[in-house]
C-alpha positions in Angstrom: -103.4 91.1 -138.6 -102.2 93.3 -135.7 -102.9 97.0 -136.1 -101.2 99.8 -134.3 -103.9 102.4 -133.5 -101.3 105.2 -133.6 -102.0 107.7 -136.4 -98.7 108.3 -138.1 -99.6 111.6 -139.7 -102.4 113.8 -141.0 -102.3 112.7 -144.6 -103.6 109.2 -144.4 -105.4 106.6 -142.2 -104.4 103.0 -142.1 -107.0 100.7 -143.8 -105.5 97.2 -144.2 -102.4 95.0 -144.7 -102.9 91.9 -146.7 -100.8 89.1 -148.2 -101.0 87.2 -151.5 -98.6 85.0 -153.6 -99.6 85.8 -157.2 -99.9 89.1 -159.0 -103.1 88.2 -160.8 -106.0 90.7 -160.6 -109.5 89.4 -159.8 -112.9 91.0 -159.9 -113.2 94.2 -157.9 -109.6 95.5 -158.2 -108.5 92.8 -155.7 -105.8 90.2 -155.4 -106.1 86.6 -154.2 -105.6 87.4 -150.5 -104.9 84.5 -148.2 -102.8 83.5 -145.2 -101.8 79.9 -146.1 -99.8 79.1 -149.2 -98.1 76.0 -150.8 -94.3 76.5 -150.3 -93.5 74.3 -153.4 -95.4 76.5 -155.8 -94.7 79.9 -154.3 -92.2 82.2 -156.0 -92.8 85.6 -154.3 -94.8 86.6 -151.3 -96.6 89.9 -151.9 -97.7 92.4 -149.2 -100.3 95.1 -149.9 -100.8 98.2 -147.6 -104.1 100.1 -148.2 -104.5 103.6 -146.8 -107.3 106.2 -146.8 -106.0 109.4 -148.4 -106.9 112.3 -146.1 -105.5 114.6 -148.8 -108.2 113.4 -151.2 -109.1 116.2 -153.6 -106.5 118.4 -152.1 -102.9 117.8 -153.3 -100.5 115.1 -154.4 -98.1 113.9 -151.7 -95.4 111.2 -151.2 -95.2 108.4 -148.7 -92.3 106.1 -147.8 -93.1 102.7 -146.4 -90.7 100.2 -144.9 -91.8 96.7 -145.5 -90.2 94.1 -143.3 -90.5 90.3 -143.4 -89.7 88.0 -140.5 -89.6 84.2 -140.1 -90.9 82.2 -137.2 -87.6 82.7 -135.3 -88.0 86.5 -135.7 -85.1 86.6 -138.1 -85.3 89.6 -140.4 -85.6 88.4 -144.0 -85.9 91.8 -145.7 -86.3 95.5 -144.8 -87.0 97.6 -147.9 -88.3 101.1 -148.5 -91.0 101.8 -151.1 -91.5 105.5 -152.1 -94.8 106.3 -153.8 -96.7 109.4 -154.9 -100.3 109.5 -153.7 -102.4 111.4 -156.3 -104.9 113.9 -155.1 -107.7 112.1 -157.0 -107.1 108.8 -155.2 -109.2 108.2 -152.1 -107.7 104.8 -151.3 -104.1 104.2 -152.1 -102.3 100.8 -152.4 -98.6 100.4 -151.7 -97.2 96.9 -152.7 -94.0 95.0 -152.3 -92.8 91.4 -152.8 -89.9 89.2 -151.7 -88.7 85.8 -152.8 -87.1 84.1 -155.9 -88.4 83.6 -159.4 -88.2 79.7 -159.1 -91.1 78.0 -157.4 -90.2 76.6 -154.0 -86.7 78.2 -154.1 -87.0 80.6 -151.2 -90.1 80.1 -149.0 -90.0 76.9 -146.9 -92.6 75.5 -144.5 -93.1 77.8 -141.6 -94.7 80.8 -140.0 -93.9 84.3 -141.3 -95.1 87.9 -140.9 -95.0 91.1 -142.9 -94.8 94.5 -141.1 -95.5 97.9 -142.6 -93.7 100.9 -141.0 -94.1 104.6 -141.7 -92.0 107.3 -140.0 -90.6 104.9 -137.5 -94.1 103.6 -136.4 -95.3 100.2 -137.2 -98.8 100.5 -138.8 -99.6 96.8 -138.8 -98.4 93.3 -139.2 -99.9 90.4 -141.2 -99.1 86.8 -140.5 -98.9 84.1 -143.1 -98.0 80.4 -143.3 -96.5 78.0 -145.8 -97.1 74.3 -146.0 -95.3 71.6 -148.0 -96.9 68.2 -147.6 -97.9 68.2 -151.3 -99.8 70.2 -153.9 -103.6 70.4 -153.7 -104.9 69.5 -157.2 -108.2 68.3 -158.7 -106.8 64.7 -158.5 -105.1 64.8 -155.1 -105.2 66.5 -151.7 -102.7 65.5 -149.1 -104.3 67.5 -146.3 -108.1 66.9 -146.2 -110.7 64.7 -147.7 -114.1 66.4 -147.7 -117.0 64.0 -146.7 -119.9 66.3 -146.0 -121.4 69.8 -146.5 -124.6 70.5 -144.6 -126.6 73.7 -144.2 -128.8 74.8 -141.3 -130.5 78.0 -140.0 -129.6 79.4 -136.6 -129.1 82.7 -134.7 -125.5 83.9 -134.2 -125.2 81.4 -131.3 -125.1 78.2 -133.4 -127.4 75.2 -132.6 -125.5 72.4 -130.8 -124.5 69.4 -132.9 -127.3 66.8 -132.9 -130.1 69.4 -132.7 -129.6 70.8 -136.1 -132.3 70.7 -138.8 -130.4 70.5 -142.1 -132.2 72.2 -145.0 -132.2 72.2 -148.8 -134.6 75.2 -148.9 -134.5 78.1 -146.4 -137.3 80.5 -145.6 -135.9 83.9 -146.7 -138.5 85.7 -144.5 -137.2 84.1 -141.2 -133.6 83.1 -141.8 -131.0 84.9 -139.7 -127.8 83.0 -140.3 -127.2 80.3 -142.8 -124.6 78.0 -141.2 -122.3 75.8 -143.2 -121.2 72.6 -141.5 -118.1 71.0 -143.0 -116.8 67.5 -142.2 -113.9 65.5 -143.5 -110.8 63.4 -142.8 -107.5 64.8 -141.6 -105.1 63.1 -144.1 -102.1 64.2 -142.0 -103.3 62.2 -139.0 -100.3 60.6 -137.3 -98.0 62.5 -139.6 -97.5 66.2 -139.1 -99.5 69.2 -137.9 -100.6 71.6 -140.7 -102.1 75.1 -140.9 -105.4 75.0 -142.8 -107.2 77.9 -144.4 -110.6 77.0 -145.7 -112.5 79.6 -147.8 -116.3 79.3 -148.0 -117.7 81.4 -150.9 -121.4 82.1 -151.2 -122.8 83.4 -154.5 -126.3 84.3 -155.6 -128.1 83.1 -158.8 -126.5 85.8 -160.8 -123.0 84.7 -159.9 -122.5 87.8 -157.7 -120.4 87.2 -154.6 -122.4 87.4 -151.4 -119.7 86.4 -148.9 -116.2 85.0 -148.5 -115.7 83.4 -145.1 -112.2 82.4 -144.1 -111.5 79.7 -141.5 -107.9 79.5 -140.3 -106.9 76.7 -137.9 -103.7 74.8 -136.9 -104.7 71.1 -137.3 -103.0 68.8 -134.9 -101.7 65.4 -136.2 -103.5 63.6 -133.4 -107.0 64.3 -134.7 -108.4 62.1 -137.5 -111.8 63.8 -138.1 -112.4 67.4 -138.8 -115.7 69.2 -138.3 -116.3 73.0 -138.2 -119.1 75.5 -138.8 -119.2 79.0 -140.3 -122.2 81.2 -140.7 -123.3 84.2 -142.7 -126.3 86.5 -142.2 -127.5 88.9 -139.5 -129.1 88.7 -136.1 -132.4 89.8 -137.5 -134.2 88.3 -140.6 -134.1 90.2 -143.8 -130.6 89.8 -145.2 -131.6 86.9 -147.5 -133.6 87.2 -150.7 -135.7 84.7 -152.6 -133.8 82.7 -155.2 -130.9 80.3 -155.5 -127.5 80.4 -153.9 -124.2 78.5 -154.4 -122.0 77.5 -151.5 -118.4 76.5 -152.5 -115.7 75.2 -150.1 -112.0 75.7 -151.1 -108.6 74.8 -149.7 -105.4 76.4 -151.1 -107.5 78.0 -153.9 -108.8 74.6 -155.1 -112.5 73.9 -154.9 -113.3 70.8 -152.8 -117.1 70.7 -153.1 -120.2 72.7 -154.0 -123.8 72.6 -152.8 -126.8 74.5 -154.2 -129.5 75.9 -151.9 -132.8 77.7 -152.5 -134.5 80.4 -150.5 -138.3 80.7 -150.7 -141.3 81.4 -148.4 -141.1 78.0 -146.8 -138.5 75.8 -145.1 -137.7 72.3 -146.5 -135.6 69.7 -144.7 -132.8 68.1 -146.8 -133.2 64.3 -146.9 -129.8 64.0 -148.6 -127.9 66.4 -146.2 -124.2 66.1 -146.6 -124.1 65.4 -150.3 -122.2 67.8 -152.5 -120.9 68.2 -156.0 -117.3 67.7 -156.9 -115.6 70.2 -159.2 -117.0 69.8 -162.7 -120.1 68.0 -161.5 -123.6 69.3 -160.6 -126.3 71.5 -162.2 -125.6 74.0 -164.9 -124.7 77.5 -163.7 -127.8 79.2 -162.6 -126.3 82.5 -163.6 -127.0 81.8 -167.3 -130.2 83.2 -168.6 -132.3 81.0 -170.8 -133.0 81.8 -174.3 -136.5 83.0 -175.2 -137.6 81.7 -178.5 -140.6 82.8 -180.5 -143.3 80.1 -180.5 -143.7 80.4 -184.2 -143.1 82.8 -187.1 -145.9 85.3 -186.9 -147.3 87.4 -189.7 -147.0 91.2 -189.6 -150.6 91.6 -188.6 -150.2 89.2 -185.7 -147.1 90.9 -184.5 -148.6 94.4 -184.6 -151.8 93.1 -182.9 -149.6 91.7 -180.1 -147.7 95.0 -179.8 -150.9 97.1 -179.7 -152.5 94.9 -177.0 -149.6 95.9 -174.7 -150.9 98.3 -172.0 -149.5 101.9 -172.2 -146.2 102.5 -174.0 -147.8 104.7 -176.6 -144.5 106.3 -177.7 -142.8 102.9 -177.8 -145.5 101.5 -180.0 -145.1 104.4 -182.5 -141.3 103.9 -182.5 -141.7 100.2 -183.3 -144.3 100.9 -186.0 -142.0 103.5 -187.6 -139.0 101.1 -187.4 -141.1 98.3 -188.9 -142.1 100.5 -191.8 -138.5 101.7 -192.4 -137.1 98.2 -192.4 -139.8 97.1 -194.9 -138.7 100.1 -197.0 -135.1 99.1 -197.0 -136.0 95.5 -197.9 -138.1 96.9 -200.8 -135.2 98.9 -202.1 -133.0 95.8 -202.1 -135.5 93.8 -204.1 -135.6 96.7 -206.6 -131.9 96.5 -207.1 -130.8 99.5 -205.1 -127.2 99.1 -203.8 -127.6 99.8 -200.1 -124.1 98.9 -199.0 -124.4 100.0 -195.4 -125.4 97.3 -192.9 -128.9 97.5 -191.5 -128.4 98.8 -187.9 -130.5 96.7 -185.6 -128.7 97.6 -182.4 -130.6 99.7 -179.9 -130.6 101.3 -176.4 -133.5 100.8 -174.1 -133.8 103.3 -171.2 -136.3 103.1 -168.4 -137.0 102.0 -164.9 -137.6 98.4 -163.8 -140.9 96.8 -164.9 -141.6 99.1 -167.9 -141.7 96.3 -170.5 -138.2 96.4 -171.9 -137.7 92.7 -172.1 -141.2 92.2 -173.6 -140.5 94.8 -176.4 -137.1 93.1 -177.1 -139.1 89.9 -177.7 -141.4 91.8 -180.1 -138.4 93.2 -182.0 -137.0 89.7 -182.3 -140.3 88.6 -184.0 -140.2 91.6 -186.3 -136.6 90.9 -187.4 -137.4 87.3 -188.0 -140.6 88.1 -189.9 -138.6 90.4 -192.3 -135.9 87.8 -192.7 -133.3 90.1 -191.2 -132.5 87.6 -188.4 -132.6 83.8 -188.8 -134.2 82.9 -185.4 -135.4 86.0 -183.7 -134.8 84.6 -180.2 -133.6 86.7 -177.2 -130.6 85.7 -175.1 -130.6 87.8 -171.9 -127.4 88.5 -169.9 -126.1 90.9 -167.4 -122.6 91.9 -166.0 -122.3 88.7 -164.0 -122.9 86.5 -167.0 -120.2 88.3 -169.1 -117.4 89.0 -166.7 -115.0 86.4 -165.4 -113.5 86.4 -161.9 -110.0 85.9 -163.1 -107.8 87.2 -165.9 -108.5 85.4 -169.2 -112.1 84.3 -168.3 -114.0 87.3 -169.5 -113.3 87.0 -173.3 -114.5 83.4 -173.6 -117.7 84.2 -171.6 -118.6 87.2 -173.8 -117.9 85.2 -177.0 -120.0 82.3 -175.7 -123.0 84.7 -175.0 -122.6 86.1 -178.6 -122.6 82.6 -180.0 -125.8 81.7 -178.1 -127.5 84.9 -179.3 -126.5 84.5 -182.9 -129.5 84.5 -185.1 -131.4 86.7 -182.6 -131.0 89.4 -180.0 -128.3 89.7 -177.3 -130.1 91.6 -174.6 -127.7 93.1 -172.0 -129.7 94.2 -169.0 -128.1 96.9 -166.7 -125.4 97.4 -169.3 -124.2 100.5 -167.5 -122.5 98.2 -164.9 -119.9 97.4 -167.6 -118.7 101.1 -167.6 -116.5 101.5 -164.5 -116.0 105.2 -163.5 -112.4 106.4 -163.1 -109.5 103.9 -163.6 -110.8 101.2 -165.9 -107.6 99.5 -166.6 -108.2 96.7 -164.1 -112.0 96.3 -164.6 -113.0 93.6 -166.9 -116.1 95.5 -168.1 -113.8 97.4 -170.5 -112.9 94.1 -172.1 -116.6 93.2 -172.5 -117.3 96.5 -174.3 -114.3 96.1 -176.6 -115.4 92.6 -177.7 -119.0 93.7 -178.3 -117.8 96.7 -180.3 -115.6 94.4 -182.5 -118.6 92.1 -183.0 -120.8 95.0 -184.1 -118.0 96.2 -186.5 -116.8 93.1 -188.2 -118.6 90.1 -186.7 -120.5 87.4 -188.6 -123.7 89.4 -188.5 -127.1 87.8 -188.0 -127.2 89.5 -184.5 -128.9 92.5 -182.9 -127.5 93.8 -179.6 -129.8 95.7 -177.2 -128.4 97.4 -174.1 -130.8 98.4 -171.3 -130.9 100.2 -168.0 -131.8 103.3 -166.1 -131.9 106.5 -168.2 -129.1 108.5 -166.6 -126.8 105.6 -166.2 -127.2 104.5 -169.8 -126.4 108.0 -171.0 -123.1 107.7 -169.1 -122.5 104.2 -170.5 -123.0 105.3 -174.1 -120.8 108.4 -173.5 -118.0 106.3 -171.9 -116.7 105.0 -175.2 -116.8 106.8 -178.7 -117.4 103.4 -180.3 -120.6 103.0 -178.4 -121.9 106.4 -179.4 -121.3 105.7 -183.1 -122.8 102.2 -183.1 -125.9 102.7 -180.9 -127.9 105.3 -182.7 -131.4 104.1 -182.0 -132.9 104.8 -178.6 -136.2 103.7 -177.1 -137.3 105.3 -173.8 -139.7 103.4 -171.6 -141.6 105.9 -169.3 -143.1 104.8 -166.0 -146.6 103.5 -166.2 -149.4 105.8 -165.0 -151.6 104.7 -162.1 -154.5 103.9 -164.4 -152.2 101.8 -166.6 -150.8 100.0 -163.6 -154.4 99.2 -162.5 -155.0 97.7 -166.0 -151.8 95.7 -165.7 -152.9 94.5 -162.3 -156.3 93.4 -163.6 -154.7 91.6 -166.6 -152.3 89.8 -164.3 -155.1 88.8 -161.9 -157.1 87.3 -164.8 -154.0 85.3 -165.8 -153.9 83.8 -162.3 -157.6 83.1 -162.3 -158.6 85.7 -159.7 -160.6 88.9 -159.9 -160.9 92.1 -157.8 -164.2 93.5 -156.7 -165.1 97.1 -157.4 -164.1 98.4 -153.9 -160.8 96.5 -154.1 -160.0 98.1 -157.4 -160.7 101.6 -156.1 -158.6 101.0 -153.0 -155.7 99.6 -155.1 -155.9 102.6 -157.4 -155.5 105.1 -154.5 -152.4 103.2 -153.3 -151.0 103.1 -156.8 -151.4 106.9 -157.1 -149.5 107.3 -153.8 -146.7 105.0 -155.0 -146.5 106.8 -158.3 -146.2 110.2 -156.6 -143.4 108.9 -154.3 -141.6 106.9 -156.9 -137.9 107.1 -157.7 -135.8 105.3 -160.3 -136.1 102.0 -158.5 -139.9 102.0 -158.8 -141.0 98.6 -159.9 -143.9 99.6 -162.3 -145.5 96.3 -163.5 -143.5 94.2 -161.1 -144.8 96.3 -158.3 -148.5 95.9 -159.1 -148.1 92.2 -160.0 -146.5 91.6 -156.6 -149.5 93.2 -154.9 -151.9 90.9 -156.8 -149.8 87.9 -155.7 -149.9 88.9 -152.0 -153.6 89.8 -152.2 -154.3 86.3 -153.7 -152.5 84.7 -150.7 -154.4 86.9 -148.3 -157.7 85.9 -150.0 -156.8 82.3 -149.5 -156.1 82.7 -145.8 -159.3 84.7 -145.3 -161.4 82.1 -147.0 -159.9 79.3 -145.1 -160.2 81.1 -141.7 -163.8 82.3 -142.3 -165.4 79.3 -143.9 -166.7 76.3 -141.9 -167.7 74.3 -145.0 -165.0 74.8 -147.6 -166.5 72.3 -150.1 -169.7 74.4 -150.3 -167.9 77.6 -151.5 -168.6 78.6 -155.2 -166.0 79.8 -157.7 -166.7 83.4 -157.0 -165.8 83.1 -153.3 -162.7 81.2 -154.3 -161.5 83.8 -156.8 -162.6 87.3 -155.6 -160.1 89.6 -154.0 -161.6 92.1 -151.6 -160.5 95.4 -150.2 -159.6 93.6 -147.0 -157.1 91.4 -148.8 -155.3 94.4 -150.3 -155.4 96.5 -147.2 -153.7 93.7 -145.3 -150.7 94.0 -147.5 -150.0 97.7 -146.7 -151.0 97.3 -143.0 -148.4 94.5 -142.6 -145.7 96.8 -144.0 -146.4 99.5 -141.5 -144.0 99.1 -138.6 -145.4 100.6 -135.4 -143.0 102.5 -133.1 -142.0 100.3 -130.1 -142.4 102.0 -126.8 -139.1 101.2 -125.2 -138.7 102.3 -121.5 -135.7 104.4 -120.6 -132.6 102.6 -119.3 -131.6 104.8 -116.4 -128.4 102.8 -115.6 -127.1 103.0 -119.2 -128.1 106.7 -119.3 -126.1 107.4 -116.1 -123.1 105.5 -117.3 -123.1 107.2 -120.7 -123.5 110.7 -119.4 -120.7 110.0 -116.9 -118.4 108.9 -119.8 -119.3 112.1 -121.7 -118.6 114.2 -118.7 -115.2 112.6 -118.2 -114.0 113.7 -121.6 -111.5 116.5 -121.6 -112.9 119.9 -122.8 -116.0 120.0 -125.1 -117.9 122.0 -122.4 -120.3 123.6 -124.9 -121.1 120.2 -126.5 -121.7 118.6 -123.1 -124.2 121.3 -122.2 -126.0 120.8 -125.5 -126.2 117.0 -125.0 -127.5 117.4 -121.4 -130.1 119.9 -122.8 -131.1 117.5 -125.5 -131.5 114.7 -123.0 -133.9 116.9 -120.9 -136.0 117.7 -124.0 -136.3 114.1 -125.1 -137.3 113.1 -121.6 -139.9 115.8 -121.6 -141.3 114.9 -125.0 -141.6 111.2 -124.1 -143.3 112.1 -120.7 -145.9 114.3 -122.5 -146.5 111.7 -125.3 -145.0 113.8 -128.1 -143.3 112.2 -131.0 -139.6 112.9 -130.6 -138.8 112.4 -134.3 -141.4 115.0 -135.3 -140.5 117.5 -132.6 -136.8 117.9 -133.6 -134.2 116.0 -135.7 -131.6 113.9 -134.0 -129.5 113.9 -137.2 -126.3 115.8 -136.5 -123.2 117.3 -138.0 -119.9 117.2 -136.2 -117.2 119.7 -137.4 -113.6 119.9 -136.3 -110.1 118.7 -136.8 -108.9 115.1 -136.4 -108.4 113.7 -132.9 -111.0 116.0 -131.2 -113.2 113.2 -130.0 -115.9 113.1 -132.8 -116.1 109.3 -133.1 -116.0 108.8 -129.3 -118.9 111.3 -128.8 -120.8 109.6 -131.6 -120.6 106.2 -129.7 -121.7 107.9 -126.5 -124.6 109.6 -128.2 -125.7 106.3 -129.7 -125.9 104.7 -126.2 -127.7 107.8 -124.9 -130.3 107.5 -127.6 -130.7 103.8 -126.7 -131.0 104.7 -123.0 -133.7 107.2 -123.8 -135.7 104.6 -125.8 -135.3 106.7 -129.0 -133.2 104.0 -130.7 -133.8 100.3 -130.3 -130.2 99.0 -130.5 -128.0 102.1 -130.0 -125.0 100.7 -132.0 -122.7 102.7 -134.2 -121.9 101.8 -137.8 -118.9 103.8 -138.9 -118.4 104.4 -142.6 -116.5 106.6 -145.0 -116.7 107.3 -148.8 -115.2 104.0 -149.8 -117.8 102.0 -147.9 -120.7 103.9 -149.6 -119.5 104.7 -153.1 -118.8 102.0 -155.7 -116.5 102.1 -158.7 -119.1 101.5 -161.4 -122.6 102.6 -162.2 -125.5 100.9 -160.3 -123.5 99.6 -157.3 -123.4 102.7 -155.1 -127.1 102.4 -154.3 -126.5 98.8 -153.2 -123.5 99.6 -151.0 -125.2 102.6 -149.4 -128.4 100.7 -148.7 -126.5 97.8 -147.1 -124.8 100.2 -144.6 -128.1 102.0 -143.8 -129.8 98.7 -143.2 -126.9 97.7 -140.9 -127.4 101.0 -139.0 -131.2 100.5 -138.4 -131.9 101.0 -134.7 -128.6 102.8 -134.2 -126.4 105.5 -135.6 -124.8 105.8 -139.1 -121.5 107.7 -138.6 -120.2 109.1 -141.9 -116.6 110.2 -141.4 -115.2 112.8 -143.8 -118.7 113.1 -145.3 -117.6 116.0 -147.4 -115.7 113.5 -149.7 -119.1 112.4 -151.0 -119.2 115.7 -152.9 -116.6 114.3 -155.3 -114.7 116.3 -157.8 -117.0 116.1 -160.8 -120.7 116.5 -161.7 -121.1 112.8 -162.3 -119.4 111.6 -159.1 -121.2 108.6 -157.6 -121.0 110.2 -154.1 -123.9 112.4 -155.0 -126.0 109.3 -155.6 -125.1 108.0 -152.1 -126.2 111.4 -150.6 -129.6 111.1 -152.4 -130.2 107.6 -151.1 -129.2 108.6 -147.5 -131.6 111.6 -147.6 -134.5 109.5 -148.9 -133.9 106.8 -146.2 -133.7 109.5 -143.5 -137.2 110.5 -144.6 -138.7 107.1 -145.3 -137.2 105.6 -142.0 -137.8 108.6 -139.8 -137.0 107.7 -136.2 -135.5 104.3 -137.1 -131.9 105.5 -137.2 -129.8 108.5 -136.7 -127.2 109.9 -139.2 -124.1 111.8 -137.9 -121.8 113.4 -140.5 -118.3 114.5 -139.5 -115.4 116.3 -141.1 -113.3 119.5 -141.2 -115.3 122.6 -140.5 -114.9 124.4 -143.8 -115.5 121.3 -145.9 -118.6 120.4 -144.0 -120.0 123.9 -144.5 -119.6 123.4 -148.3 -121.0 119.9 -148.0 -124.3 121.1 -146.4 -124.6 123.8 -149.1 -124.4 121.3 -152.0 -127.9 119.9 -151.5 -130.9 121.8 -150.0 -132.1 118.6 -148.4 -128.9 118.3 -146.3 -129.3 121.6 -144.6 -133.0 120.9 -143.8 -132.4 117.5 -142.4 -129.3 118.2 -140.3 -130.5 120.9 -137.9 -128.1 120.0 -135.1 -124.5 120.9 -135.3 -121.7 120.3 -132.8 -118.3 122.0 -133.2 -115.2 120.2 -131.8 -112.5 122.8 -131.3 -108.8 122.0 -131.1 -107.8 121.1 -127.5 -105.8 123.7 -125.6 -102.3 123.0 -124.4 -103.5 122.3 -120.9 -106.2 119.9 -122.2 -103.7 118.1 -124.3 -101.5 117.6 -121.3 -104.4 116.2 -119.3 -105.1 113.8 -122.2 -101.5 112.7 -122.1 -101.7 111.9 -118.4 -104.9 109.9 -118.9 -103.3 107.9 -121.7 -100.4 107.1 -119.4 -102.7 106.3 -116.5 -104.5 103.7 -118.7 -101.1 102.0 -118.9 -100.4 102.4 -115.1 -97.7 105.0 -115.9 -97.0 108.6 -114.9 -94.6 111.4 -115.6 -91.9 112.5 -113.1 -91.4 116.2 -112.7 -88.8 116.6 -115.4 -90.7 114.5 -118.0 -93.9 116.4 -117.3 -92.2 119.8 -117.8 -90.5 118.6 -121.0 -93.7 117.1 -122.4 -95.5 120.4 -121.9 -92.8 122.0 -124.1 -93.3 119.3 -126.7 -97.1 120.1 -126.6 -96.3 123.8 -127.1 -94.1 122.8 -130.1 -97.0 120.8 -131.6 -99.5 123.5 -130.9 -97.4 126.3 -132.4 -97.4 124.5 -135.8 -100.9 123.4 -135.9 -103.1 123.8 -139.0 -106.4 122.3 -140.1 -104.8 118.9 -140.1 -103.6 119.1 -136.6 -104.1 115.7 -135.0 -105.0 116.9 -131.4 -105.3 113.8 -129.2 -104.1 111.5 -132.0 -100.7 113.3 -132.1 -100.5 113.2 -128.3 -101.2 109.4 -128.4 -98.4 109.0 -130.9 -96.0 110.9 -128.8 -96.9 109.0 -125.6 -96.4 105.7 -127.6 -92.9 106.9 -128.5 -92.2 107.8 -124.9 -93.5 104.5 -123.5 -91.4 102.6 -126.0 -88.3 104.5 -124.9 -89.2 103.8 -121.2 -89.6 100.1 -122.0 -86.2 99.9 -123.8 -84.5 101.8 -121.0 -85.9 99.4 -118.4 -85.0 96.4 -120.5 -81.3 97.3 -120.1 -81.7 97.2 -116.3 -81.5 93.7 -114.7 -84.8 92.4 -113.2 -83.5 92.4 -109.6 -82.7 96.2 -109.8 -86.0 97.3 -111.3 -88.3 98.8 -108.6 -92.1 99.3 -108.8 -91.6 103.1 -109.0 -89.2 102.8 -111.9 -91.7 100.6 -113.8 -94.5 103.1 -113.4 -92.5 106.3 -114.1 -91.7 108.0 -117.4 -88.6 110.1 -117.0 -87.1 113.0 -119.0 -84.7 110.5 -120.7 -87.8 108.8 -122.2 -89.2 112.0 -123.8 -86.0 113.8 -124.8 -86.4 112.6 -128.5 -89.7 114.5 -128.8 -89.6 117.8 -130.6 -89.8 121.0 -128.5 -88.9 123.6 -131.1 -91.6 126.3 -131.5 -92.8 126.7 -135.1 -93.1 130.1 -136.6 -96.6 131.3 -137.1 -97.6 131.1 -140.8 -98.4 134.6 -142.2 -99.1 136.1 -145.5 -97.6 139.4 -146.4 -95.8 141.6 -148.8 
């Protein structure tokens, strides 16, 4: 994809241009984007332009896009306009078009093509695509490629040379940087014809959620018989992988060629069968399916209540269960006495609470109660989540939901994180809506012998239940699971320790309790409760083992007490290892000099430059005197101003300055907007925001148009993103810097929406509109970058053009962006003019000069000043 950096207006910003050949929707409001297609099966080629709506939450507006398609000889195939209204409540808009014929293979033949998207006479971007026709790829045949091996290995970004790779079946999630996939196979078009190949490597986790889609596009020559290539996924530093299972799938032309399964644990295991893979339809069962939990035996009422009462904490839950048990016995008694209770017994319930509060355990207890009373035939619990219920393509969701209901029949269908099924905003293309409708139908007129329990965070579950009137009427029983208190957490820790045959001495218990109190005070909705304390016991047990092995000279003589007692030292080691000390990085004077020189070269911004130089002096002084820079003043900053005033450029320079000063380790810039932080359905915003913050560690997180996180409603997910950013700014003080940017008025309102914002952003830089003289200086710099210059007449005329732009400016005035657009138009005219002159008559001066003829198309009419009056 070739992108034109020219901004064609103040109402939108180009995002992407993609190609697909079917109109099917897949998970995440996406199409099946590719670059290589089978000509014989293709009817239409679709193009999709995505733009960021800069009028978001402001006003509706219209856009006209020219979509052009060209073949490999540059012949124009189509040139059509698409007019579309962009609603004010849409932050990302999609404009789509297609070209072809309804019969497969009737229009598109083998070759290279490209789509172009034009707005207001400016090409936004082009997207290349390719069609092949050596035969259809099916489950039975593949005329292009025969897969022979899939191998996995760990490596930094610079891959390990072939022959030195250690192929793994289990990766160490604590040390893995990139997981590389090495693919080998036979080129079946050897000695026949070249072909364009696009392999897609998909990586999914154990829940079925997509981790990565890696595309490999290559023109395979018919002279090669063997194909080997590698593609990796991960990060330069360990920490992007988590413990558990992953699936790696290799596809060509949307047909799966082979699959491998890989585990991540705390150790690395070499794969003795490296290269082997599963063909489609073979291999282990999907790891995304949760196993059923069956009661060991049918318990008596006394045994069930004893088991419930032995659970630590949960006093209100125990009372709720006891009341429910008594009521259900009452209903059963009425039935035996001949009362005509026509209404179905409502067993469905909502569980709300944070992780690790016992929701799954209580669901198991309810299953035993329902079985004991004869209300359910089995009493087992079948646990699922969004990934287990939603299909990737149209038509797959319904069967998956019905299959889950079938497996749960006779017991409880337990839907964890059920709120993820309720997508906020436009739900028409989200399959979660289909899941909810099928579940509601089952609850209304299904076969019965089933209880459905939905669980999740309290606020999110309230939204979920309120998202559909049918949910409100069918889920009338609520159980709230409060966080465990520190004393209850200590009891859970001791109980878990006894289950793993270890014990804590008195001092260790007291120390653990103080840390639990701290964690309880600092907790948020992601606090792990029982999972948190159990993980501490597991780590302490490991530390105990390492301590014993390192301290003891005669292992065999140790008694059982020495081999099973956790001490304070074992627990302290856990928290000490998690404390990251600040690295003393010496200043990089050369980088500092270059960065400040680049800042000084920028046109205008004199006040900002003075502030930055002052900040550099202060940071130098604090470092020289041993003061903590992050405690002395905040580096988090707000940039205010109109588009094209240099905010992003200055943010990049500041990031390098912070690195040069030793304040930030890496000094890179991660640029995001609302779309990259906020998800479409509940529970996913936290994940997206955390990923971007993690990527910005050691550098700068630059949030463009940050005011859009305010949203237009009280329940907007942008507010969740803000809360997460504020918490990480506090928790990771000094580890990264946040810069928020946007229009002046909107940013003032943004800072007022949350008290924490104003207190954490105590630095503010204003980027005023450039003056006419400054804009002309910018124009000359842009020309100089292309080894061009104005002649006298062109310079005078271009100044008039700037005056015209300046007279009509408003808050959306593009400043340097508008100048770059105008210069681009002038350069294009100059190139066209010179193209009509024969080569032998073109002089060096002509080639480097922009004349008045090249700029005459630019507007020089002064706009009337906008006034309000009577």
